[in-house]
C-alpha positions as CSV (number, residue, x, y, z in Angstrom):
1,M,-3.3,-32.5,4.6
2,I,-6.3,-32.9,7.3
3,S,-9.4,-31.5,6.0
4,V,-12.9,-30.7,7.3
5,G,-13.9,-34.0,5.6
6,T,-11.3,-35.9,7.7
7,L,-12.4,-34.5,10.8
8,L,-16.0,-35.3,10.1
9,K,-15.2,-39.1,9.1
10,E,-13.2,-39.3,12.2
11,Y,-16.1,-38.1,14.3
12,L,-18.4,-40.3,12.6
13,D,-16.4,-43.6,12.7
14,N,-15.6,-42.7,16.5
15,N,-19.2,-42.4,17.5
16,K,-20.5,-45.2,15.2
17,I,-22.9,-42.8,13.2
18,S,-23.5,-43.3,9.7
19,Q,-24.0,-40.7,7.2
20,T,-27.7,-41.1,6.9
21,E,-28.2,-40.9,10.6
22,F,-26.1,-37.9,10.9
23,A,-27.9,-36.4,8.1
24,E,-31.3,-36.7,9.6
25,M,-30.2,-35.8,13.1
26,Y,-28.7,-32.2,11.9
27,N,-31.2,-31.9,8.9
28,I,-28.1,-31.8,6.3
29,S,-28.7,-33.7,3.0
30,K,-26.9,-36.9,2.7
31,K,-25.5,-35.7,-0.7
32,H,-23.9,-32.9,1.0
33,I,-22.4,-34.8,3.8
34,N,-20.9,-37.1,1.1
35,E,-19.6,-34.0,-0.8
36,I,-18.0,-32.8,2.7
37,L,-16.4,-36.1,3.3
38,S,-14.9,-36.4,-0.2
39,G,-13.9,-32.9,-0.3
40,K,-15.9,-32.0,-3.5
41,T,-17.6,-28.9,-2.3
42,G,-17.0,-25.6,-0.5
43,I,-18.5,-25.5,2.9
44,S,-20.7,-22.6,4.2
45,I,-19.9,-20.7,7.5
46,D,-23.2,-21.8,9.0
47,T,-22.4,-25.5,8.3
48,L,-18.7,-25.1,9.6
49,M,-20.2,-23.8,12.7
50,L,-22.3,-26.6,13.1
51,L,-19.5,-29.1,12.4
52,S,-17.5,-27.3,15.2
53,L,-20.3,-27.6,17.9
54,I,-21.0,-31.2,16.9
55,T,-17.4,-32.6,16.4
56,N,-16.0,-30.2,19.2
57,N,-13.3,-28.8,16.9
58,D,-12.1,-25.1,17.2
59,I,-14.0,-23.3,14.7
60,N,-10.7,-21.4,13.4
61,V,-9.1,-24.6,12.6
62,L,-12.2,-25.8,10.3
63,L,-12.1,-22.4,8.8
64,Y,-8.4,-22.7,7.9
65,F,-8.9,-26.2,6.5
66,N,-11.9,-25.0,4.4
67,E,-9.8,-21.9,3.1
68,H,-6.7,-24.2,2.5
69,K,-9.1,-26.4,0.4
70,K,-10.4,-23.6,-1.8
71,A,-6.9,-22.2,-2.2
72,D,-5.5,-25.7,-3.3
73,D,-8.3,-26.2,-5.6
74,F,-7.8,-22.8,-7.3
75,L,-3.9,-23.5,-7.6
76,R,-4.5,-27.1,-9.0
77,S,-7.2,-26.2,-11.3
78,N,-5.4,-23.1,-12.8
79,F,-1.6,-24.5,-13.1
80,K,-0.1,-27.8,-14.5
81,N,2.2,-28.6,-11.7
82,D,4.3,-27.2,-8.7
83,K,6.7,-25.4,-10.8
84,E,4.0,-23.4,-12.4
85,I,2.2,-22.6,-9.2
86,K,5.5,-21.4,-7.6
87,E,6.1,-19.3,-10.6
88,Y,2.6,-17.8,-10.2
89,L,3.1,-17.2,-6.6
90,T,6.5,-15.4,-7.5
91,S,4.8,-13.3,-9.9
92,L,2.6,-11.9,-7.2
93,N,5.9,-10.7,-5.5
94,I,5.0,-12.9,-2.5
95,Y,8.7,-14.1,-1.8
96,E,10.2,-10.7,-2.4
97,M,7.6,-9.1,0.2
98,E,8.7,-12.0,2.5
99,K,12.4,-10.9,2.0
100,N,11.3,-7.3,2.8
101,N,9.4,-8.5,5.9
102,W,6.2,-7.3,4.7
103,I,4.6,-10.7,5.0
104,K,5.1,-13.7,7.2
105,L,4.7,-17.0,5.8
106,R,3.6,-19.9,8.1
107,H,4.5,-22.9,5.8
108,K,6.5,-21.6,2.7
109,E,6.5,-25.2,1.1
110,D,2.8,-25.5,1.1
111,Y,1.5,-23.3,-1.9
112,A,-2.0,-23.3,-0.6
113,T,-1.0,-22.0,2.8
114,T,1.3,-19.1,1.0
115,L,-1.7,-18.1,-0.9
116,I,-3.9,-17.8,2.0
117,D,-1.3,-15.8,4.0
118,F,-1.0,-13.4,0.9
119,K,-4.7,-12.9,0.7
120,K,-5.0,-12.2,4.3
121,K,-2.2,-9.8,5.1
122,F,-3.5,-7.7,2.0
123,H,-7.2,-8.0,2.4
124,I,-7.7,-9.8,-0.9
125,D,-11.2,-11.7,-0.9
126,D,-11.1,-12.5,-4.6
127,I,-7.5,-13.3,-6.4
128,N,-9.0,-13.4,-9.8
129,N,-10.5,-9.9,-9.4
130,F,-7.3,-8.2,-7.8
131,F,-6.0,-6.5,-11.0
132,S,-9.7,-5.3,-11.8
133,Y,-9.8,-4.0,-8.3
134,T,-6.7,-2.1,-8.7
135,K,-7.8,-0.5,-12.0
136,K,-11.1,0.5,-10.3
137,N,-10.0,2.1,-7.4
138,Y,-6.4,3.8,-8.4
139,L,-6.0,6.7,-10.8
140,Y,-3.1,5.3,-12.5
141,K,-1.4,5.8,-16.0
142,E,1.9,3.9,-16.3
143,A,3.7,0.8,-17.4
144,G,0.9,-1.9,-17.1
145,E,-0.4,-4.6,-15.1
146,K,3.1,-5.8,-13.8
147,D,3.8,-2.5,-12.2
148,L,0.3,-1.8,-11.3
149,V,0.2,-4.8,-9.0
150,K,3.5,-4.0,-7.4
151,V,2.2,-0.5,-6.6
152,A,-1.1,-1.9,-5.3
153,L,0.9,-4.2,-3.0
154,W,3.1,-1.3,-1.8
155,I,0.1,0.7,-1.0
156,A,-1.5,-2.2,0.8
157,H,1.4,-2.8,2.8
158,C,1.5,1.0,3.9
159,N,-2.0,0.7,4.8
160,N,-1.1,-2.0,7.1
161,L,1.6,0.1,8.6
162,I,-0.9,2.7,9.6
163,E,-3.6,0.5,11.0
164,G,-4.5,1.7,14.5
165,L,-2.8,5.1,14.0
166,E,-4.7,7.9,15.2
167,V,-4.1,11.7,14.4
168,P,-5.9,14.9,15.1
169,K,-9.1,15.5,13.0
170,Y,-8.0,16.9,9.4
171,D,-9.1,20.7,8.9
172,S,-8.1,22.0,5.5
173,K,-8.3,25.5,7.1
174,N,-5.2,24.5,8.9
175,L,-3.1,23.9,5.7
176,N,-1.6,27.2,5.3
177,K,-0.5,26.8,9.2
178,L,1.2,23.6,8.2
179,F,2.9,25.1,5.1
180,K,4.5,27.9,7.4
181,E,5.7,25.4,9.8
182,L,7.2,23.5,6.8
183,E,9.3,26.5,5.9
184,I,10.9,26.3,9.2
185,E,11.3,22.4,9.0
186,R,12.9,22.3,5.6
187,C,15.5,24.5,6.9
188,K,16.8,22.4,9.7
189,S,18.8,19.2,9.6
190,F,16.7,16.6,7.9
191,N,14.8,14.4,10.3
192,K,12.1,11.9,8.8
193,D,10.4,11.3,12.3
194,S,10.0,15.1,13.1
195,L,8.7,15.7,9.5
196,I,6.1,12.7,10.0
197,K,5.0,14.3,13.4
198,L,4.5,17.6,12.0
199,L,2.1,16.3,9.4
200,N,0.4,14.0,12.0
201,K,-0.2,17.3,14.0
202,Y,-2.4,18.8,11.2
203,G,-4.3,15.6,10.8
204,I,-2.2,14.1,7.9
205,I,-0.6,10.8,8.0
206,L,2.9,10.5,6.0
207,V,4.5,6.9,5.5
208,I,8.1,6.9,3.9
209,E,8.4,3.2,2.8
210,E,10.7,1.4,0.4
211,P,8.5,-0.1,-2.6
212,L,9.1,-3.2,-4.4
213,K,12.1,-3.4,-6.8
214,G,11.2,-1.8,-10.4
215,T,8.2,0.0,-9.1
216,K,7.6,3.1,-11.0
217,V,6.0,5.1,-8.1
218,R,7.0,8.2,-6.6
219,G,4.3,8.9,-4.0
220,V,0.7,8.3,-3.6
221,T,-2.2,10.2,-1.8
222,H,-5.6,8.9,-0.6
223,V,-8.2,9.8,2.0
224,K,-9.0,7.3,4.5
225,I,-12.5,8.1,5.9
226,N,-11.6,12.0,6.4
227,T,-7.9,11.8,7.0
228,P,-5.5,12.6,4.1
229,V,-2.7,9.9,3.9
230,I,0.5,10.3,1.9
231,Y,2.8,7.5,0.9
232,L,6.4,8.3,-0.4
233,N,8.9,6.0,-1.7
234,T,12.6,6.0,-0.1
235,Y,14.3,6.6,-3.4
236,Y,14.7,10.5,-3.1
237,K,18.4,11.1,-2.1
238,N,18.4,14.8,-1.8
239,L,16.4,17.5,0.0
240,S,15.1,19.4,-2.8
241,S,13.5,16.5,-4.7
242,F,12.0,14.9,-1.5
243,Y,10.2,18.3,-0.7
244,F,9.1,18.5,-4.5
245,A,7.2,15.0,-3.9
246,L,5.9,16.0,-0.5
247,Y,4.5,19.3,-1.9
248,H,3.2,17.6,-4.8
249,E,1.2,15.1,-2.9
250,L,0.1,17.9,-0.3
251,G,-1.2,19.5,-3.6
252,H,-3.5,16.6,-4.1
253,V,-4.6,17.0,-0.7
254,K,-5.6,20.7,-1.1
255,K,-7.0,20.3,-4.5
256,H,-8.4,16.8,-4.6
257,F,-9.6,15.9,-1.3
258,N,-13.0,14.8,-2.4
259,M,-12.1,12.7,-5.2
260,L,-9.5,11.0,-3.0
261,K,-12.4,9.6,-0.9
262,S,-13.0,7.0,-3.6
263,K,-9.4,7.0,-5.6
264,T,-5.9,6.9,-4.8
265,V,-3.8,9.2,-7.1
266,I,-0.7,7.6,-8.2
267,H,0.1,9.2,-11.6
268,T,-2.5,10.8,-14.3
269,D,-1.4,13.4,-16.7
270,E,-4.8,15.2,-16.0
271,V,-3.6,16.3,-12.6
272,E,0.1,16.0,-12.4
273,D,0.7,19.3,-14.0
274,E,-1.5,21.3,-11.8
275,V,0.1,20.1,-8.6
276,D,3.8,20.3,-9.9
277,I,3.3,24.0,-10.3
278,F,1.7,24.0,-6.9
279,A,4.9,22.3,-5.5
280,L,7.3,24.4,-7.2
281,D,5.4,27.4,-5.9
282,K,5.5,26.2,-2.3
283,M,9.1,25.4,-2.4
284,I,9.7,29.1,-3.7
285,P,6.8,31.4,-4.3
286,S,6.9,32.9,-8.0
287,N,7.5,36.3,-6.9
288,I,10.7,35.4,-4.7
289,Y,11.8,33.2,-7.5
290,E,11.6,36.2,-10.0
291,Y,13.5,38.4,-7.4
292,L,16.2,35.6,-7.0
293,N,16.8,35.3,-10.9
294,D,17.2,39.2,-10.8
295,N,19.6,39.3,-7.8
296,S,21.6,36.0,-8.7
297,N,24.5,37.4,-6.5
298,E,22.4,37.5,-3.5
299,V,20.9,34.0,-3.7
300,E,22.1,32.9,-0.1
301,S,20.8,36.0,1.9
302,I,17.6,36.1,0.1
303,C,16.9,32.4,0.6
304,K,17.8,32.7,4.4
305,T,15.5,35.5,4.9
306,N,12.7,33.6,3.3
307,N,13.5,30.2,5.0
308,I,14.3,28.7,1.5
309,P,17.0,26.2,1.3
310,V,19.5,27.3,-1.5
311,S,19.4,23.8,-3.0
312,F,15.6,24.6,-3.8
313,Y,16.6,27.5,-6.0
314,Y,19.2,25.7,-8.1
315,S,17.1,22.4,-8.3
316,R,14.3,24.9,-9.7
317,L,16.6,26.4,-12.4
318,A,17.8,22.8,-13.4
319,Y,14.2,21.6,-13.5
320,E,13.4,24.5,-15.8
321,G,16.6,23.7,-18.0
322,K,18.3,26.9,-17.1
323,I,21.3,25.1,-15.6
324,K,22.3,21.4,-15.9
325,Y,22.1,18.9,-13.1
326,T,25.7,18.5,-13.4
327,S,26.7,22.4,-13.0
328,K,28.8,23.4,-10.1
329,K,26.1,25.6,-8.3
330,Y,23.6,22.6,-8.4
331,L,26.1,19.9,-7.0
332,E,27.5,22.4,-4.3
333,S,23.9,23.4,-3.0
334,N,22.8,19.7,-3.1
335,I,21.7,18.6,0.3
336,K,21.9,14.6,0.7
337,I,19.3,12.9,3.1
338,D,18.9,9.3,4.1
339,L,15.6,7.9,3.9
């Protein structure tokens, strides 16, 4: 692999300049020059810029060579052989993400370049502190490190998808208007793009994206500067379960907006019950739900009058254990969706 040291050596040899002369000309210690040539040290940005000007090499090329050296040193110092290195990269889900088109690997056979591509794509400065970073920035209570890393990567992938996306300024005063429009939208044929546009209209970003395999994540909510951002997975197969998840995350937006500026809510017992109740009430207001229970022979007409899909009612009954998910009414009212 060509390195910064290799390019510097070629420059010195071609111009018949000794290490001592070069060190004196550019006020760099001879020891540091020797370390650069032998590849024993990292090189500062200032030194790389100087070498770029002197040797007439693109600074981006030198930056890549320097980053490659650091990545290779990290891998070789932490793992015994190529097999262990590949197992480590696999544990970071890099190859699964490549298969899902989340990341493009320039040189798959070059493990250092693969690590560089991964860090750059997901904005990871220090791979050693990646898990510590996720624990610090996410409110999460689930299976452990492996799942948390997958969730963090999914969130980072969704973050990449919305880069450059602009929506109107979010105003919490308009949330009730959004909920009113959602009452109309949920009674139409399910249209993912239409739903996303509706939330965008009110300054909320919605992404519906498949997570990594085995990830135990329903959805997440955070605030990017002052814009609420909701990410939902693609596992929802029916209308009622999807809208329950959407209203659940909107509940976080309504109730935990300021907290979400510094944390991403994935799953915590402390806040989940509160927003679950909120979601159920937005799907069917409690007074209408009680009225439906008292007038079970008029379910369809009551739901139609109040812009409530019938499946919401029977899903609520199943959720509360009043009917089974295998019951005829639940199955017949179920509206399948394709995400």
